C-alpha positions as CSV (number, residue, x, y, z in Angstrom):
1,M,88.3,123.8,100.6
2,S,88.5,123.2,97.2
3,S,90.8,124.6,94.6
4,A,88.0,127.2,92.6
5,S,87.2,124.9,89.8
6,G,85.0,121.4,90.9
7,E,82.7,121.1,93.5
8,R,82.7,118.1,96.2
9,S,80.5,115.0,96.0
10,I,80.6,115.3,99.9
11,S,81.6,118.5,102.8
12,A,84.9,118.1,104.6
13,D,82.6,118.4,107.7
14,D,80.5,115.2,106.5
15,A,83.9,113.6,105.2
16,L,85.5,113.5,109.2
17,D,82.4,112.4,110.2
18,R,81.4,109.8,108.3
19,L,85.5,108.4,108.7
20,G,85.3,109.0,112.7
21,R,81.4,107.3,113.1
22,I,83.6,104.0,110.5
23,R,82.6,100.6,113.3
24,L,85.3,98.3,112.6
25,T,84.3,95.5,113.4
26,E,82.1,96.4,109.7
27,Y,84.8,96.4,107.8
28,S,88.0,94.7,106.7
29,M,90.9,96.4,106.5
30,R,90.8,97.0,102.2
31,S,87.1,97.8,102.5
32,L,87.8,100.1,105.1
33,L,91.0,101.8,102.7
34,D,88.6,102.1,100.5
35,E,86.0,104.2,101.8
36,I,89.7,106.1,103.1
37,A,90.5,106.3,99.4
38,T,86.3,107.4,98.1
39,L,86.2,109.7,101.5
40,A,89.2,111.3,100.1
41,Q,87.9,112.0,96.7
42,Q,84.8,113.0,97.2
43,S,85.6,115.9,100.2
44,L,87.5,117.3,97.7
45,A,87.5,119.1,94.2
46,D,85.7,117.2,91.2
47,G,87.5,115.4,88.7
48,L,90.5,113.8,91.6
49,E,91.6,109.9,91.8
50,A,92.7,108.8,94.9
51,S,95.1,105.2,95.9
52,V,96.0,104.2,99.2
53,T,99.3,102.7,99.0
54,L,101.1,100.3,101.8
55,L,104.3,100.2,102.6
56,V,105.8,96.7,104.5
57,A,108.9,95.4,104.3
58,D,110.4,97.9,101.4
59,R,108.1,96.7,99.8
60,A,105.3,99.0,98.1
61,T,101.8,97.9,96.7
62,T,98.5,99.9,96.3
63,A,95.7,98.2,98.3
64,V,92.9,99.8,97.1
65,Y,92.5,102.9,93.8
66,T,89.5,105.2,92.5
67,D,90.3,104.8,89.6
68,P,93.1,103.0,86.9
69,L,94.7,106.4,86.5
70,A,95.5,106.1,90.3
71,L,96.8,102.5,89.8
72,E,99.2,103.2,86.7
73,L,100.7,106.5,88.7
74,D,100.9,104.5,91.7
75,E,103.0,101.5,90.1
76,E,105.5,103.5,88.0
77,Q,106.8,105.3,91.3
78,Y,107.1,101.4,92.6
79,G,108.8,100.2,89.2
80,S,111.4,103.2,89.4
81,G,112.0,103.1,93.4
82,H,110.9,106.9,93.4
83,G,108.4,109.1,93.4
84,P,105.9,111.3,95.4
85,C,104.1,108.5,97.1
86,L,107.1,106.6,98.1
87,H,108.5,109.5,99.6
88,A,105.6,110.5,101.7
89,A,105.5,106.8,102.8
90,T,109.2,106.9,103.5
91,A,109.8,110.0,104.8
92,G,106.3,111.2,106.7
93,E,105.6,113.9,105.1
94,P,103.6,115.8,102.5
95,V,104.2,115.6,99.3
96,E,102.8,117.9,96.5
97,V,103.4,117.9,92.9
98,T,102.0,121.3,91.6
99,D,103.2,120.4,87.7
100,T,104.0,117.7,86.4
101,R,105.1,119.1,83.5
102,S,107.7,121.3,85.6
103,D,108.6,119.5,88.9
104,S,111.9,118.1,87.9
105,R,112.2,116.3,91.6
106,W,111.6,112.9,89.6
107,P,111.3,113.1,86.3
108,D,110.6,109.4,85.3
109,F,107.3,110.2,87.3
110,A,106.7,113.7,86.3
111,R,107.6,112.8,82.1
112,H,104.7,109.8,83.0
113,A,102.4,111.2,85.0
114,A,101.5,114.2,82.5
115,G,101.6,111.6,79.8
116,S,99.3,110.1,81.1
117,G,96.8,113.4,81.6
118,C,97.7,114.0,85.8
119,R,99.0,117.1,86.0
120,S,99.3,117.6,90.0
121,S,99.3,115.5,92.8
122,L,99.0,115.2,96.9
123,S,100.3,112.6,98.9
124,L,100.1,112.0,102.1
125,P,102.4,110.2,105.2
126,L,100.0,107.1,106.4
127,P,101.9,106.0,109.4
128,L,99.0,102.6,110.2
129,H,101.2,100.6,112.8
130,E,105.0,99.5,113.8
131,G,106.4,98.0,110.4
132,V,103.5,99.3,108.2
133,N,103.4,102.0,106.8
134,G,101.4,103.9,103.5
135,A,100.4,107.3,101.9
136,L,96.9,108.2,100.7
137,N,98.0,109.9,97.2
138,I,95.5,112.5,95.7
139,Y,95.6,112.4,91.5
140,A,94.8,115.7,90.1
141,R,94.1,116.2,85.8
142,R,94.7,120.0,86.1
143,P,98.0,121.9,87.2
144,A,97.9,123.4,91.0
145,A,94.8,122.0,91.9
146,F,95.4,122.4,96.1
147,D,94.4,125.2,97.1
148,D,95.4,126.2,101.0
149,A,92.0,125.2,102.1
150,S,91.7,121.7,100.5
151,R,95.7,121.2,101.8
152,G,95.0,121.4,104.9
153,F,91.9,119.5,105.1
154,A,93.7,116.6,103.2
155,Q,96.5,116.7,106.0
156,R,93.9,116.6,108.7
157,F,91.7,114.2,106.3
158,A,94.7,111.9,106.3
159,S,95.5,111.8,110.3
160,Y,92.1,110.7,111.0
161,A,92.5,108.0,108.4
162,A,95.6,106.8,110.2
163,V,94.1,106.7,113.2
164,V,91.1,105.1,112.0
165,A,92.9,102.2,109.3
166,G,95.9,101.8,112.3
167,N,93.0,101.2,115.0
168,M,92.0,98.5,111.9
169,L,95.4,97.0,112.1
170,V,95.7,96.2,115.8
171,L,91.9,94.9,115.7
172,E,92.8,92.3,113.1
173,S,96.0,91.4,114.2
174,A,94.0,90.8,118.0
175,M,91.5,89.0,116.5
176,D,93.8,86.6,114.2
177,R,96.0,86.2,117.7
178,A,92.6,85.2,119.0
179,R,92.3,82.5,116.3
180,N,95.3,80.8,116.5
181,L,95.1,80.6,119.9
182,E,91.7,79.2,119.5
183,M,92.4,76.7,116.8
184,A,96.0,76.1,119.5
185,L,94.2,75.4,122.4
186,A,91.3,73.4,119.9
187,S,94.5,71.1,118.8
188,R,96.1,70.8,121.9
189,A,93.3,69.6,123.4
190,V,92.5,66.7,120.3
191,I,95.9,66.3,121.0
192,D,95.7,65.2,124.6
193,Q,92.6,63.3,124.1
194,A,94.5,61.1,122.1
195,K,97.6,60.4,123.7
196,G,95.8,59.7,126.4
197,V,94.1,56.8,124.8
198,L,96.9,55.6,123.7
199,M,98.6,55.5,126.5
200,E,95.6,53.2,128.1
201,R,95.3,51.1,125.4
202,F,99.4,49.8,125.2
203,K,99.7,51.0,129.3
204,I,102.9,53.8,127.0
205,T,104.0,57.2,128.7
206,A,102.9,60.8,127.4
207,D,106.3,61.1,125.6
208,Q,105.8,57.5,124.0
209,A,102.3,58.3,122.4
210,F,103.6,61.6,121.4
211,Q,105.8,60.2,119.8
212,A,104.1,57.9,118.0
213,L,101.7,60.3,116.5
214,A,104.3,62.7,115.5
215,R,105.5,59.5,113.9
216,V,102.6,59.1,112.0
217,S,102.4,63.1,111.3
218,M,105.8,62.9,109.7
219,E,105.1,60.0,107.2
220,S,101.8,61.0,106.2
221,N,102.4,64.0,105.6
222,T,99.4,65.0,107.6
223,K,99.2,67.7,110.3
224,L,99.5,66.0,114.0
225,R,96.2,67.7,114.9
226,D,94.4,66.0,112.4
227,V,96.0,63.1,112.4
228,A,95.0,63.2,116.4
229,D,91.5,63.3,115.7
230,R,91.0,60.9,113.6
231,F,92.7,58.3,115.9
232,V,90.4,59.7,118.3
233,S,86.8,59.4,115.9
234,T,87.9,56.7,114.3
235,G,90.4,54.2,116.9
236,E,92.6,53.8,113.4
237,L,96.4,54.7,113.9
238,N,98.6,53.2,111.3
239,Y,101.6,53.2,113.3
240,R,103.5,50.2,115.3
241,V,103.4,51.3,119.4
242,G,105.6,49.8,122.0
243,G,103.7,48.5,124.7
244,G,104.3,48.1,128.6
245,N,105.8,45.1,128.4
246,G,107.7,45.6,125.3
247,E,105.3,44.5,122.6
248,I,105.3,45.6,119.6
249,R,101.4,46.0,118.1
250,T,100.4,47.7,114.9
251,M,96.9,48.7,115.7
252,S,95.2,50.0,111.8
């Protein structure tokens, strides 16, 4: 599974098993990606470093990394706009650099990597969710660090990781929508309550009541929900409300 030089900290089977047993509710996206990078590093040969590139709206960032070397090499590619990790993320295909001293596809990256002590790399696509792509990047300090077995395992691991991370994105999106809906319902309830009090007290229409709240919100640069909540709690509303008989009244 690994090249001849170097022992794995954990077996390939253990890495996949731990990945499959992850309970998404116990993780954030960042901590999940950190676990993925760590498992990738530990299940291949020693002396490797890993990172995860996220590509959103054509903007690449490194979400997690196991060593500053991996971050440095990622960011060199972002700065130049090309390199193995960006190709893997955008083209959706694995990219291996066997020896950074002789690879000619991305000369700027190869030169920088060789100068930083990285002699080979493997970048694997992580298609996470609609509009979000990524790459799992593995950097080695020796040339030709990946044999057929380790290369095959890395691709299998990345496929598993993409499913788990994609599910986390879906879960976080659903949770965000649920929180937003809950907040929207709570806001609507307090706004309706405030409107009801205004309508009853000043014999005005629902639209007039809402306009009064909206006007205070705009003039005070305060959220409409907060204006309504303060009015319901204190009875204070610094606005002149037109009453049913045409009179202007001031509430404060």
